[in-house]
Backbone as CSV, one residue per row, in Angstrom:
resi,resn,N_x,N_y,N_z,CA_x,CA_y,CA_z,C_x,C_y,C_z
1,MET,19.648,-23.095,-0.024,19.935,-22.441,0.871,20.237,-21.122,0.488
2,LEU,20.423,-19.770,1.184,20.438,-18.519,1.690,22.091,-18.466,1.440
3,ALA,23.137,-17.663,0.782,24.165,-17.271,0.542,24.334,-15.731,0.244
4,VAL,25.155,-15.005,1.090,25.065,-13.331,0.925,26.698,-13.372,1.008
5,GLU,27.352,-13.103,0.072,28.459,-12.967,-0.297,28.867,-10.954,-0.330
6,ALA,29.657,-10.907,0.330,30.352,-9.142,0.336,29.268,-8.148,0.150
7,LEU,28.632,-8.341,0.841,27.234,-7.466,0.991,27.602,-6.109,1.534
8,ASN,27.615,-4.817,0.890,27.704,-3.477,1.277,26.555,-2.635,1.206
9,GLN,26.432,-1.678,2.253,25.258,-1.192,2.024,25.510,0.164,2.943
10,TYR,25.289,1.936,2.067,25.231,2.875,2.764,24.121,3.876,3.137
11,TYR,24.580,4.403,4.446,23.082,5.230,4.530,23.656,6.648,4.307
12,GLY,23.704,7.803,3.162,24.501,8.828,2.691,25.894,8.307,2.933
13,GLY,26.826,9.251,4.037,28.370,8.968,3.602,28.359,7.821,4.768
14,SER,27.864,6.894,5.171,28.034,6.037,6.320,28.131,4.892,5.845
15,HIS,29.042,3.608,6.004,29.220,2.685,5.707,28.476,1.781,6.468
16,ILE,27.003,1.224,6.431,26.285,-0.071,7.297,26.903,-1.086,7.402
17,LEU,27.164,-2.123,6.639,27.391,-2.810,5.952,28.688,-3.506,5.087
18,ARG,29.647,-3.865,5.736,30.784,-4.071,5.355,31.356,-5.107,4.839
19,ASP,31.301,-5.914,3.095,31.242,-6.902,3.018,30.749,-7.860,4.004
20,VAL,29.868,-8.029,4.332,29.149,-9.266,5.026,28.985,-10.201,4.382
21,SER,29.260,-11.251,4.981,29.083,-12.951,4.207,28.274,-13.756,5.180
22,LEU,27.806,-14.668,4.752,27.061,-15.591,5.528,25.833,-16.289,4.858
23,THR,25.928,-17.609,5.222,25.122,-18.829,4.671,24.159,-18.882,6.096
24,VAL,23.132,-19.267,5.632,22.006,-20.106,6.291,21.297,-21.299,5.483
25,GLU,21.529,-22.623,5.685,21.371,-23.586,5.365,19.963,-24.238,5.468
26,PRO,18.918,-24.786,4.918,18.041,-25.632,4.751,17.870,-26.472,6.148
27,GLY,17.035,-26.472,7.565,16.594,-27.474,8.398,17.804,-26.720,9.556
28,LYS,18.390,-25.847,9.495,19.390,-25.603,9.926,18.857,-24.045,10.786
29,ILE,19.113,-23.732,11.998,19.433,-22.544,12.560,20.327,-21.063,12.558
30,THR,20.558,-20.723,12.307,21.505,-19.302,11.899,21.764,-18.481,12.815
31,THR,22.105,-17.837,14.047,21.607,-16.529,14.734,22.821,-15.643,14.456
32,LEU,22.350,-14.397,14.119,22.729,-13.173,13.457,22.833,-12.382,15.281
33,LEU,24.124,-12.284,15.830,23.757,-11.462,17.431,24.957,-10.049,16.840
34,GLY,24.711,-9.154,17.903,25.701,-7.969,17.911,24.375,-7.038,18.801
35,ARG,25.165,-5.908,19.192,24.407,-4.343,19.799,23.681,-3.618,19.193
36,ASN,22.864,-3.335,19.775,21.853,-2.679,18.401,23.064,-1.442,17.619
37,GLY,22.425,-1.213,16.399,23.076,-0.341,15.635,24.141,-0.457,14.793
38,VAL,24.607,-2.128,15.127,25.682,-2.123,14.520,25.249,-2.469,12.744
39,GLY,24.073,-2.971,12.356,23.555,-2.976,11.158,22.867,-4.214,10.926
40,LYS,22.365,-4.970,12.038,21.743,-6.449,11.798,20.115,-6.106,11.224
41,THR,19.434,-5.107,10.741,18.256,-4.564,10.836,18.557,-4.223,9.351
42,THR,19.724,-3.894,9.274,19.506,-3.004,7.358,20.155,-4.407,6.593
43,LEU,20.571,-5.503,7.290,21.248,-6.403,6.563,19.891,-7.316,5.992
44,LEU,18.778,-7.299,6.962,17.647,-8.140,7.002,16.727,-7.261,5.764
45,LYS,16.256,-5.771,5.891,15.823,-5.652,5.047,16.360,-5.501,3.548
46,CYS,17.828,-5.974,3.137,18.635,-6.090,1.868,17.960,-7.175,1.802
47,LEU,18.047,-8.659,2.430,17.729,-9.547,2.073,15.862,-9.842,1.826
48,MET,15.335,-9.091,2.297,13.877,-9.101,1.684,13.399,-7.892,0.430
49,GLY,14.409,-7.305,0.380,14.600,-6.061,-0.714,13.460,-5.093,-0.310
50,VAL,13.483,-4.707,0.672,13.100,-3.271,1.255,14.134,-2.333,0.948
51,ILE,15.360,-2.838,0.944,16.315,-1.721,0.473,17.116,-2.412,-0.388
52,ALA,18.002,-2.014,-1.260,19.244,-2.584,-1.963,20.071,-2.179,-1.767
53,PRO,20.938,-3.119,-1.855,22.747,-3.165,-1.685,22.880,-2.271,-2.213
54,ARG,24.247,-1.758,-1.696,25.104,-1.051,-2.946,25.897,-1.845,-3.878
55,SER,26.548,-3.261,-3.140,27.213,-4.168,-3.932,26.935,-5.728,-3.119
56,GLY,27.220,-6.312,-3.709,27.669,-7.928,-3.475,26.195,-8.550,-3.940
57,ARG,26.204,-10.102,-3.490,25.030,-10.967,-3.685,24.213,-11.837,-3.052
58,ILE,23.105,-11.425,-3.443,22.373,-12.791,-2.032,22.002,-13.400,-3.361
59,LEU,22.418,-14.629,-2.872,22.288,-16.094,-3.634,20.884,-17.222,-2.583
60,TRP,19.922,-17.760,-3.396,18.870,-18.451,-2.612,18.771,-20.073,-3.828
61,ASP,19.392,-20.377,-3.453,19.429,-21.869,-4.210,20.265,-21.641,-5.600
62,GLY,21.624,-21.286,-5.195,22.704,-20.374,-6.702,22.313,-19.711,-7.174
63,ALA,21.175,-19.266,-7.386,20.649,-17.797,-7.941,20.571,-16.732,-6.989
64,PRO,20.455,-15.627,-8.064,20.821,-14.191,-7.531,19.633,-13.624,-7.023
65,VAL,18.866,-13.357,-6.176,18.174,-12.341,-5.989,18.072,-10.879,-5.506
66,GLU,19.715,-10.313,-5.266,18.964,-9.317,-4.754,18.650,-7.907,-5.701
67,ALA,18.310,-8.138,-7.015,17.536,-7.754,-7.781,16.205,-7.337,-7.771
68,LEU,15.586,-8.500,-7.251,14.081,-8.861,-7.539,13.527,-8.414,-6.141
69,PRO,12.294,-7.657,-6.302,11.438,-6.620,-5.738,11.051,-7.929,-4.469
70,SER,10.552,-7.188,-3.235,9.764,-8.288,-2.061,9.260,-9.091,-2.399
71,PHE,8.510,-8.996,-3.562,6.949,-10.057,-3.279,8.023,-11.290,-4.111
72,ALA,8.612,-11.086,-5.247,9.218,-12.165,-5.581,10.093,-13.138,-4.458
73,ARG,10.742,-12.272,-3.972,11.286,-13.111,-2.769,10.413,-13.992,-2.044
74,VAL,9.425,-13.502,-1.660,8.087,-14.146,-1.011,7.636,-15.363,-2.052
75,GLU,7.713,-14.831,-2.703,7.436,-16.383,-3.934,8.665,-17.201,-3.865
76,ARG,9.393,-16.742,-3.734,10.505,-17.745,-3.969,10.776,-18.395,-2.269
77,GLY,9.989,-17.887,-1.214,10.348,-18.714,-0.187,10.527,-18.174,1.021
78,PHE,11.037,-16.547,0.774,11.278,-15.930,1.921,10.337,-15.413,2.850
79,ALA,10.059,-14.953,4.341,9.378,-14.587,4.965,10.108,-14.165,5.892
80,TYR,9.560,-13.191,6.586,10.096,-12.097,7.670,9.337,-11.989,8.603
81,VAL,9.695,-11.736,9.455,8.730,-11.338,11.338,9.963,-10.335,11.591
82,PRO,9.437,-8.932,10.974,10.429,-7.719,11.624,9.882,-7.469,12.979
83,GLN,10.980,-6.543,13.162,11.351,-6.271,15.123,10.274,-5.281,15.398
84,GLY,9.429,-5.622,16.792,8.215,-5.033,16.744,6.954,-5.229,16.250
85,ARG,7.010,-6.553,15.339,5.881,-7.854,15.819,5.085,-6.785,13.912
86,GLU,4.879,-5.767,13.819,4.211,-4.920,13.232,2.910,-5.796,12.576
87,ILE,2.101,-6.435,13.637,0.794,-6.978,13.444,-0.425,-5.461,12.706
88,PHE,-1.216,-6.118,12.204,-2.552,-4.867,12.068,-3.606,-4.674,13.270
89,PRO,-3.324,-3.775,14.094,-4.194,-4.198,15.466,-5.899,-3.863,15.158
90,ARG,-6.213,-3.315,14.125,-7.631,-3.377,13.797,-8.519,-4.399,13.635
91,LEU,-7.562,-5.644,12.854,-7.754,-6.822,12.104,-7.851,-7.996,12.748
92,THR,-8.949,-8.524,12.568,-8.666,-9.933,13.836,-7.102,-10.614,13.710
93,VAL,-7.352,-11.603,14.654,-5.924,-12.389,14.327,-6.308,-13.689,13.307
94,GLU,-7.586,-14.167,13.068,-7.773,-14.564,11.697,-7.140,-13.607,10.546
95,GLU,-7.700,-12.655,10.641,-7.554,-11.919,9.315,-6.063,-11.192,9.237
96,ASN,-5.526,-10.912,10.330,-4.053,-11.230,10.182,-3.344,-12.449,9.673
97,LEU,-3.656,-13.354,9.698,-3.107,-14.586,9.332,-3.325,-14.672,7.517
98,GLN,-4.662,-14.570,6.965,-4.997,-14.509,6.090,-4.287,-13.648,4.997
99,VAL,-3.760,-12.165,5.720,-2.987,-11.430,4.612,-1.583,-12.050,4.520
100,GLY,-0.849,-12.811,5.894,0.357,-13.151,5.363,0.303,-14.720,4.002
101,GLY,-0.920,-14.695,3.847,-1.377,-15.699,2.902,-1.880,-15.492,1.310
102,ALA,-1.646,-14.597,1.132,-1.841,-13.626,-0.193,-1.582,-14.125,-0.977
103,THR,-0.345,-14.998,-0.803,0.276,-15.577,-2.246,0.083,-16.903,-2.507
104,ARG,-1.063,-17.618,-1.433,-1.197,-18.938,-1.663,-3.051,-18.755,-2.414
105,PRO,-2.901,-20.138,-2.971,-4.250,-20.512,-3.418,-5.069,-19.867,-3.144
106,SER,-5.322,-20.190,-1.940,-6.841,-20.226,-0.651,-5.945,-19.622,0.702
107,ILE,-6.535,-18.970,0.972,-5.985,-17.815,2.092,-6.849,-18.381,3.603
108,VAL,-7.076,-19.911,3.416,-7.773,-20.522,4.644,-6.604,-20.930,5.699
109,VAL,-6.331,-20.482,6.871,-5.643,-20.820,7.774,-5.418,-22.402,8.098
110,PRO,-4.287,-23.031,7.482,-4.411,-23.889,8.036,-4.267,-24.515,9.091
111,ASP,-4.572,-25.669,9.915,-4.410,-26.313,11.110,-2.788,-26.620,11.524
112,ASP,-2.115,-26.740,11.090,-0.797,-26.693,11.421,-0.328,-25.326,11.800
113,ILE,-1.021,-24.131,11.719,-0.673,-22.568,12.491,-1.111,-22.760,13.695
114,PHE,-1.931,-23.234,13.393,-3.543,-23.581,14.612,-2.507,-24.114,15.779
115,GLY,-1.857,-25.424,15.260,-1.006,-26.145,15.684,0.072,-25.989,16.430
116,LEU,0.929,-25.427,16.024,1.845,-24.636,16.440,1.872,-23.671,17.895
117,PHE,0.419,-22.343,17.677,0.181,-21.594,18.191,-0.996,-22.215,18.978
118,PRO,-1.689,-22.422,19.334,-2.766,-23.000,19.863,-3.683,-21.456,20.355
119,VAL,-3.399,-20.786,20.665,-4.003,-19.737,21.778,-3.994,-18.658,20.428
120,LEU,-3.663,-18.858,19.040,-4.379,-17.941,18.025,-5.527,-18.516,17.596
121,LYS,-5.861,-20.239,18.042,-6.956,-20.905,17.011,-7.988,-19.823,18.265
122,GLU,-7.733,-20.225,19.747,-8.452,-19.844,20.644,-8.847,-18.057,20.154
123,MET,-8.088,-17.204,19.904,-8.952,-15.926,19.680,-8.773,-15.654,18.289
124,LYS,-8.849,-16.179,17.617,-9.166,-16.120,15.925,-10.099,-15.025,15.731
125,ARG,-10.406,-14.602,16.557,-12.081,-14.020,16.738,-11.703,-12.465,16.968
126,ARG,-10.652,-12.271,17.918,-10.019,-10.983,18.399,-9.221,-10.126,18.057
127,ARG,-9.336,-9.184,18.119,-8.587,-7.817,16.948,-6.538,-8.062,17.598
128,GLY,-5.810,-8.117,17.143,-5.020,-8.128,17.162,-4.347,-7.492,18.013
129,GLY,-4.778,-5.927,18.112,-4.516,-5.020,19.090,-4.659,-5.106,20.879
130,ASP,-5.714,-6.194,20.549,-6.119,-6.991,22.040,-5.483,-8.049,22.426
131,LEU,-4.478,-7.942,21.570,-3.518,-9.431,22.539,-2.075,-8.912,23.325
132,SER,-1.871,-10.016,23.962,-0.592,-9.323,24.545,0.832,-9.352,23.731
133,GLY,1.659,-8.757,24.462,3.076,-8.634,23.106,3.117,-10.278,23.008
134,GLY,3.271,-11.304,23.739,3.741,-12.132,23.127,2.795,-12.888,22.472
135,GLN,1.758,-12.825,22.536,0.479,-13.128,21.803,0.790,-12.794,20.562
136,GLN,1.137,-11.242,20.271,1.032,-10.539,19.374,2.440,-11.158,18.170
137,GLN,3.482,-11.905,19.276,4.567,-12.448,18.688,4.260,-13.487,17.674
138,GLN,3.376,-14.201,18.742,3.111,-15.790,17.938,2.322,-15.217,16.528
139,LEU,1.359,-14.101,16.937,0.758,-13.840,15.582,1.397,-13.769,14.648
140,ALA,2.903,-12.624,14.492,3.397,-12.666,13.576,4.360,-13.132,13.074
141,ILE,5.039,-14.457,13.645,5.071,-15.864,13.324,4.348,-16.328,12.603
142,GLY,3.268,-16.349,13.417,2.218,-17.465,12.463,2.085,-16.748,10.973
143,ARG,1.522,-15.604,11.193,1.505,-14.742,9.720,2.526,-15.218,8.835
144,ALA,3.807,-14.810,9.037,4.892,-15.257,8.047,4.647,-16.485,7.803
145,LEU,4.692,-17.549,8.436,4.685,-18.921,8.103,3.206,-19.113,6.885
146,MET,2.368,-18.132,6.779,1.279,-18.447,6.287,1.803,-18.474,4.279
147,SER,2.780,-18.115,4.189,3.749,-18.246,3.037,4.258,-19.814,3.004
148,ALA,4.019,-20.465,3.115,4.610,-21.647,3.469,6.426,-21.057,2.968
149,PRO,6.869,-20.817,4.031,8.526,-20.441,3.612,9.106,-21.538,3.572
150,LYS,10.465,-21.323,2.747,11.127,-22.022,3.216,12.957,-21.654,3.690
151,LEU,12.603,-19.755,3.763,13.049,-19.162,4.302,12.671,-18.346,5.535
152,LEU,12.966,-18.518,6.874,11.995,-17.799,7.608,13.254,-16.266,8.670
153,ILE,12.921,-15.434,8.557,13.969,-14.969,9.268,13.583,-13.836,10.261
154,LEU,13.817,-13.657,11.479,13.676,-13.322,12.474,14.197,-12.118,13.123
155,ASP,13.596,-10.845,13.457,14.596,-9.912,13.998,14.126,-9.578,15.219
156,GLU,15.056,-10.203,16.183,14.264,-10.306,17.516,13.358,-10.393,18.334
157,PRO,12.596,-11.550,17.626,11.411,-11.620,18.020,11.246,-11.776,19.612
158,THR,12.094,-12.107,21.068,12.261,-12.140,22.173,11.790,-10.924,22.521
159,GLU,12.102,-9.989,22.111,12.163,-8.384,23.045,11.164,-8.083,23.230
160,GLY,10.956,-8.169,24.526,9.558,-7.210,25.386,8.375,-8.193,25.559
161,ILE,9.238,-9.989,25.772,8.248,-11.263,25.461,8.344,-12.188,27.209
162,GLN,7.249,-12.279,27.676,7.521,-13.127,28.802,8.087,-14.218,28.570
163,PRO,8.764,-14.833,29.603,9.910,-15.637,29.667,8.771,-17.365,28.907
164,SER,7.953,-17.496,29.639,6.913,-18.836,29.173,6.715,-18.663,27.839
165,ILE,6.673,-17.881,27.409,6.443,-17.158,25.270,7.872,-17.510,24.949
166,ILE,8.676,-16.943,25.427,10.230,-16.758,24.859,9.931,-18.381,24.876
167,GLN,9.832,-19.386,25.935,10.326,-20.751,25.591,9.352,-21.504,24.252
168,GLU,8.261,-20.942,24.339,7.642,-21.754,23.509,7.550,-20.868,21.986
169,ILE,8.293,-19.976,21.554,8.704,-19.516,20.606,10.030,-20.285,20.246
170,GLY,10.834,-20.796,21.325,12.043,-21.176,21.112,11.845,-22.651,20.133
171,ARG,10.844,-23.224,20.936,10.120,-24.680,20.707,9.799,-24.672,18.995
172,VAL,8.934,-23.686,18.775,8.466,-23.664,17.998,9.264,-23.297,16.451
173,ILE,10.736,-22.499,16.742,11.608,-21.956,16.114,11.854,-23.517,15.607
174,ARG,12.457,-24.548,16.724,13.469,-25.918,16.827,12.610,-26.411,15.767
175,ARG,11.465,-26.440,15.993,10.810,-27.622,15.090,10.315,-26.910,13.747
176,LEU,10.065,-26.062,13.486,10.590,-25.330,12.255,11.527,-25.526,11.312
177,ALA,12.624,-25.746,12.157,14.067,-26.221,11.032,14.049,-27.269,11.084
178,GLY,13.969,-28.250,12.409,14.156,-30.042,12.619,12.653,-30.585,11.597
179,GLU,11.628,-30.033,12.164,10.327,-30.952,11.219,10.564,-30.892,9.929
180,ARG,10.857,-29.498,9.709,9.836,-28.975,7.943,10.981,-28.662,7.067
181,GLY,12.399,-28.612,7.745,13.674,-28.287,6.822,13.613,-26.721,6.663
182,ILE,13.079,-25.722,7.407,12.812,-24.439,7.109,14.339,-23.920,7.356
183,ALA,14.770,-23.380,6.974,16.659,-22.497,6.682,15.979,-21.269,8.004
184,VAL,16.429,-20.950,8.967,16.002,-19.999,9.501,17.094,-19.098,9.776
185,LEU,17.179,-17.699,10.059,17.727,-16.408,10.122,17.460,-15.985,11.412
186,LEU,18.187,-16.158,12.723,17.267,-15.696,13.846,18.000,-14.356,14.435
187,VAL,18.096,-13.057,14.070,18.523,-12.198,14.934,18.375,-11.984,16.185
188,GLU,19.114,-11.939,16.936,18.838,-11.840,18.591,19.620,-10.677,19.361
189,GLN,19.631,-10.567,20.704,20.512,-10.235,21.516,20.397,-10.657,23.022
190,TYR,19.574,-12.110,22.973,19.383,-12.704,24.206,20.196,-13.732,23.894
191,TYR,20.740,-13.775,24.662,22.313,-14.451,24.281,21.641,-15.976,24.726
192,ASP,21.420,-16.628,25.798,21.235,-17.587,26.372,19.823,-18.034,24.918
193,PHE,19.052,-17.605,24.885,18.364,-17.881,23.872,18.632,-18.284,22.352
194,ALA,19.493,-17.110,22.171,20.317,-17.528,20.725,21.497,-18.770,20.500
195,LYS,21.849,-19.031,21.783,22.822,-19.821,21.917,22.354,-21.514,21.954
196,ALA,21.366,-21.421,22.810,20.272,-22.446,23.270,19.640,-23.064,21.648
197,LEU,19.693,-22.403,20.626,18.901,-22.551,19.469,19.599,-22.510,18.299
198,ALA,21.360,-21.828,18.053,21.970,-22.094,16.894,22.564,-23.382,16.550
199,ASP,22.931,-23.324,15.531,22.938,-24.743,15.220,24.576,-23.787,14.309
200,THR,24.101,-22.744,13.805,25.500,-22.035,13.691,25.397,-20.789,13.575
201,PHE,26.415,-19.687,14.270,26.470,-18.491,14.919,27.185,-17.381,13.789
202,ALA,26.504,-15.839,13.912,27.722,-15.165,13.567,27.792,-14.009,14.397
203,VAL,28.592,-13.042,14.150,28.565,-11.956,15.560,28.970,-10.792,14.383
204,MET,27.904,-9.399,14.217,28.018,-8.540,13.796,28.731,-7.542,14.845
205,SER,29.389,-6.557,13.971,29.832,-5.253,14.619,30.499,-4.411,13.750
206,ARG,30.084,-2.872,13.915,30.202,-2.140,13.059,30.148,-2.298,11.364
207,GLY,29.018,-3.086,11.288,28.614,-3.565,10.193,29.578,-4.381,9.363
208,GLU,30.241,-5.262,10.294,30.724,-6.741,10.057,30.819,-7.852,10.738
209,ILE,31.036,-8.855,10.146,30.719,-10.083,10.612,32.303,-10.212,11.246
210,ILE,32.594,-10.198,12.557,33.459,-10.767,13.211,34.044,-11.956,13.975
211,ALA,33.162,-12.889,13.795,33.330,-13.738,14.495,32.294,-14.970,13.863
212,HIS,32.519,-16.325,13.698,31.393,-17.172,12.994,31.809,-18.472,13.083
213,GLY,30.429,-19.738,13.023,31.049,-20.379,13.455,29.742,-21.448,14.258
214,ARG,30.243,-22.565,14.839,29.211,-23.663,14.857,28.601,-22.960,16.409
215,GLY,27.105,-23.247,16.575,26.437,-23.137,17.686,27.106,-23.705,19.211
216,ASP,27.590,-24.400,19.002,27.713,-25.395,20.755,29.621,-24.580,20.885
217,GLU,29.872,-23.677,20.001,31.362,-23.125,19.922,31.337,-21.856,20.714
218,MET,29.629,-21.485,20.497,29.968,-20.005,21.073,30.489,-19.475,22.613
219,ASP,30.318,-20.864,23.363,30.533,-20.165,25.132,32.693,-20.161,25.118
220,ALA,33.111,-21.229,23.733,34.127,-21.493,23.729,34.965,-19.882,23.185
221,ARG,34.265,-19.405,21.829,34.591,-18.232,21.611,34.314,-17.244,22.363
222,ASP,33.392,-16.765,23.611,33.384,-15.932,24.303,32.342,-14.886,23.545
223,VAL,31.455,-15.737,22.888,30.642,-14.633,21.941,29.678,-13.751,22.530
224,ARG,29.192,-13.773,24.103,28.678,-13.161,25.640,29.376,-12.141,24.953
225,ALA,30.920,-12.228,25.412,31.762,-10.895,25.951,31.492,-10.143,24.070
226,LEU,31.932,-10.385,22.777,31.514,-10.044,21.631,30.885,-9.182,21.567
227,ILE,29.481,-9.133,21.906,28.453,-8.795,22.327,27.867,-7.541,22.760
228,SER,28.667,-7.719,23.804,28.788,-6.706,24.908,29.693,-5.493,24.768
229,VAL,30.697,-5.874,24.091,31.050,-4.542,23.811,31.099,-3.086,23.133
């Protein structure tokens, strides 16, 4: 289980994260919602070790990881799909996936990844930059799965994606949690997508968690209004 306890981060004199606390359980999807600029991506970068928090704790299965470098967190089961996908456009689909498997004994792409995203198998010789936006997003998720993660962190995977692929990505995320027991932290602004997947939710505003609860409480808690303020 991922447990974030009272995390604080600053950019210069600006207090970006303010005592942020949340948990993400194995086999469950936690959705983190909020408008642009409230600190969601900063939180994810702290979780992955891209930036160091000023204070607070990040625990994975009860052990602190906030002092570990990014590669050590990947070795412990963390995987990150950044906003904007950030695939390697000149590498083929297969080569992009192999980059994600750098920590594995073998970088042969396992059949289960192609099973999740059949289009990647069809296009494995094609350069990543030649794929559509939705196909690139599937590639980015597949690349993250190459490290066989226990925690999957996704930053706005529906951004700029056509509805049919959004539905497919949603089905894959649910399978990863339900069938593989992966803990999923999903940062999202598309309310209906987040609500459909959420086992639990949290809402961030101005660097703080202002609401949290079960996914089936989102409408009753008027979460849509909270993220539009």
